[in-house]
C-alpha positions in Angstrom: 7.2 -9.7 -30.5 8.5 -12.8 -28.6 11.9 -12.1 -30.1 12.0 -8.8 -28.2 11.1 -10.5 -24.9 14.6 -10.4 -23.4 14.8 -6.7 -23.9 11.3 -6.2 -22.5 12.1 -8.2 -19.4 15.3 -6.2 -18.9 13.5 -2.9 -19.5 10.8 -3.7 -16.9 13.3 -5.1 -14.3 12.6 -2.0 -12.1 8.9 -2.7 -12.1 9.4 -6.4 -11.1 12.0 -5.6 -8.4 9.8 -2.9 -6.9 6.8 -5.2 -6.7 8.7 -8.1 -5.2 10.4 -5.8 -2.7 6.9 -5.1 -1.2 5.8 -8.7 -1.6 8.6 -9.6 0.8 9.4 -12.9 -0.9 11.7 -15.5 0.7 12.5 -19.2 0.2 9.7 -21.6 0.8 6.7 -19.4 0.2 3.7 -20.2 -1.9 2.9 -17.4 -4.3 0.0 -16.7 -6.7 0.6 -14.2 -9.5 -2.5 -12.8 -11.1 -2.5 -11.7 -14.8 0.9 -13.2 -15.4 1.0 -12.7 -19.1 4.0 -14.4 -20.7 5.6 -15.2 -17.4 6.8 -12.1 -15.6 7.0 -11.6 -12.7 6.1 -15.2 -11.8 9.4 -16.4 -13.3 11.4 -14.1 -11.0 9.2 -15.0 -8.1 10.0 -18.7 -8.6 13.7 -18.0 -8.6 13.4 -16.1 -5.3 11.2 -18.6 -3.4 13.4 -21.5 -4.6 12.5 -25.2 -5.0 11.1 -25.4 -1.4 8.4 -22.9 -2.4 5.9 -22.8 -5.2 4.6 -20.2 -7.6 1.4 -20.3 -9.8 0.7 -17.7 -12.4 -2.8 -17.3 -13.9 -4.0 -15.3 -16.9 -7.3 -15.3 -18.8 -5.4 -15.9 -22.1 -4.5 -19.6 -22.9 -2.1 -18.4 -25.5 -0.1 -16.3 -23.0 -0.3 -19.2 -20.4 1.2 -21.5 -23.0 4.1 -19.1 -23.7 4.7 -18.6 -20.0 4.7 -22.4 -19.4 7.3 -22.8 -22.1 9.6 -20.3 -20.5 9.3 -22.1 -17.2 10.2 -25.4 -18.9 13.2 -23.8 -20.6 14.5 -22.7 -17.2 13.8 -26.0 -15.5 11.5 -24.4 -12.9 9.6 -27.4 -11.7 8.1 -25.4 -8.8 6.4 -22.9 -11.2 3.1 -23.6 -12.9 0.8 -21.6 -15.1 -2.9 -21.9 -15.8 -5.9 -20.0 -17.1 -7.9 -18.1 -14.6 -9.3 -14.7 -13.6 -8.9 -12.6 -10.5 -12.7 -12.6 -9.8 -12.8 -16.4 -9.5 -9.5 -17.9 -8.4 -9.2 -21.6 -8.9 -7.5 -22.3 -5.5 -8.6 -23.4 -2.1 -9.1 -21.1 0.9 -6.0 -20.1 2.7 -3.6 -21.8 0.3 -1.0 -19.2 -0.5 1.3 -16.9 1.3 1.5 -14.0 -1.2 -0.8 -12.7 -4.0 0.9 -10.4 -6.5 -0.2 -8.6 -9.7 1.9 -6.4 -12.0 -0.2 -4.0 -14.2 -3.3 -6.3 -14.2 -5.6 -4.8 -11.5 -6.6 -2.0 -13.8 -8.4 -4.5 -16.0 -10.3 -6.4 -13.3 -13.9 -6.5 -14.3 -15.1 -6.6 -10.6 -12.5 -5.0 -8.3 -14.5 -5.9 -5.1 -14.8 -9.6 -6.1 -11.1 -9.7 -7.1 -10.1 -8.3 -3.7 -12.4 -10.8 -1.9 -11.0 -13.7 -3.9 -7.4 -12.6 -3.1 -8.1 -12.4 0.6 -9.9 -15.8 0.5 -6.9 -17.7 -0.9 -4.4 -16.0 1.3 -3.4 -17.6 4.6 -3.8 -15.6 7.8 -0.9 -13.2 7.9 -0.4 -13.5 4.1 0.4 -10.4 2.0 -0.9 -8.9 -1.1 1.2 -6.6 -3.4 -0.3 -5.1 -6.6 1.5 -2.7 -9.0 -0.5 -0.2 -11.1 0.2 2.8 -13.2 0.2 6.3 -11.7 -1.3 9.1 -13.8 -1.2 9.1 -17.6 0.5 12.5 -17.5 4.1 11.2 -17.4 7.0 11.2 -19.8 6.6 8.0 -21.8 2.9 8.6 -22.6 3.5 12.3 -23.3 6.1 11.2 -25.8 4.0 8.5 -27.5 0.2 8.5 -26.7 -0.4 12.2 -26.6 1.7 12.8 -29.7 -0.3 10.1 -31.6 -3.6 11.6 -30.4 -2.7 15.0 -31.6 -1.7 13.8 -35.1 -4.9 11.6 -35.2 -7.0 14.6 -34.3 -8.3 13.0 -31.1 -8.9 15.6 -28.4 -9.9 13.4 -25.5 -8.3 10.2 -24.3 -10.5 7.2 -25.4 -11.9 5.1 -22.5 -9.8 2.1 -23.4 -6.7 4.2 -23.4 -7.6 5.7 -20.0 -8.4 2.4 -18.3 -4.7 1.5 -17.5 -4.6 4.7 -15.4 -7.9 4.2 -13.6 -6.0 4.1 -10.2 -3.6 6.9 -11.1 -5.1 9.5 -8.8 -4.4 7.3 -5.8 -6.6 6.0 -2.9 -9.0 3.8 -4.7 -7.1 0.5 -4.3 -6.3 1.1 -0.7 -10.0 1.8 0.0 -11.1 -1.3 -1.9 -8.6 -3.5 0.0 -9.8 -2.1 3.4 -13.4 -2.5 2.4 -12.6 -6.1 1.4 -11.4 -7.0 4.9 -7.7 -6.5 4.5 -5.6 -5.0 7.2 -2.8 -2.4 6.8 -3.9 -1.5 3.3 -1.8 1.3 1.8 -0.6 2.7 -1.5 3.0 3.8 -2.1 3.7 6.0 -5.1 7.2 5.4 -6.6 9.2 6.5 -9.6 10.8 3.6 -11.6 13.1 3.9 -14.6 12.0 1.9 -17.6 15.3 1.2 -19.4 15.0 -0.2 -22.9 18.3 -1.7 -24.1 18.0 -0.4 -27.6 17.3 2.7 -29.7 14.6 5.4 -29.7 13.6 4.2 -33.2 13.0 0.7 -31.8 10.9 2.0 -28.9 8.8 4.1 -31.3 8.3 1.1 -33.7 7.1 -1.0 -30.8 4.6 1.6 -29.7 3.3 2.1 -33.2 3.0 -1.7 -33.8 0.0 -1.6 -31.6 -1.1 -2.2 -28.0 -4.8 -2.9 -27.2 -5.3 0.2 -24.9 -4.0 2.5 -27.7 -5.1 0.7 -30.8 -8.1 3.0 -31.6 -5.7 6.0 -31.5 -3.2 4.3 -33.8 -6.0 3.2 -36.2 -7.0 6.9 -36.6 -3.6 7.8 -38.0 -3.5 8.0 -41.8 -0.3 7.4 -43.8 0.8 11.1 -43.6 -0.2 11.7 -40.0 1.5 8.4 -39.0 4.7 9.5 -40.7 4.6 12.8 -38.8 3.8 11.1 -35.5 6.7 8.7 -36.0 9.1 11.5 -36.6 7.9 13.5 -33.5 7.8 10.4 -31.2 11.2 9.3 -32.2 12.6 12.8 -31.6 11.0 13.0 -28.2 12.3 9.6 -27.2 15.9 10.7 -28.2 15.7 13.0 -25.3 15.8 10.0 -23.0 18.6 8.2 -24.8 21.6 7.3 -22.6 24.4 5.5 -24.6 22.8 2.2 -25.6 19.6 2.6 -23.5 16.4 4.6 -23.6 15.8 5.5 -19.9 12.4 6.9 -19.1 11.1 7.7 -15.6 7.7 6.3 -14.8 5.3 6.9 -12.0 3.7 3.8 -10.5 1.8 2.9 -7.4 2.3 -0.2 -5.2 -0.8 -1.3 -3.2 -0.1 -3.6 -0.3 -2.2 -5.2 2.4 -2.3 -8.1 4.9 -4.8 -10.7 5.7 -5.4 -10.6 9.4 -5.9 -13.5 11.7 
């Protein structure tokens, strides 16, 4: 899937821009990005803070960290580093960063209270946190893909692993956790962002059906015939979002922000 990375980065530009808008980045800041995956949004953060700043991305997966590190080398971003690590035990000193960001990773934290505590610990007084999470599962992309696959697989209820990405979708839980963890000015801002895939509906359908961990059990339940029917219906649904050479799908997300006092 690395060959599709440029398209994936372009499609998710709205997510990255929204997160970094609320992170309030500027040249010279030190930033920690949690659950960085293959490099976004840490790569964009490094471009924004410039060489007088510094960005570190962490992820539990050494394989993903290696890919992200290669992307940083390709761009010559010497002020960007990647390493393995988890939100619940950040490998950084107290009060060592100005911003803590996370894009679509907080839903998978094994201990939310500990992750909040650790993020506050590494932030300097006055430092800001910005985390981006999914809104409710009941939205266009998942209606056109996940729900269609579930119906053809004969699955009536969303499996727990497929529901986990949307654990904060009803709103309020993250802000409460941040406030309970000692942050000030904790709030959640629901926003609509357009996911704009620079390709065809057939390509988007193929990517979904190729498998993603939250939805793998649903896809595994599809037999050859039901998979063929699901493919046809998903592709037809996605065509409704086609605009010239892009597939533009509105998505509901939540930005959680907070500040360390002092």
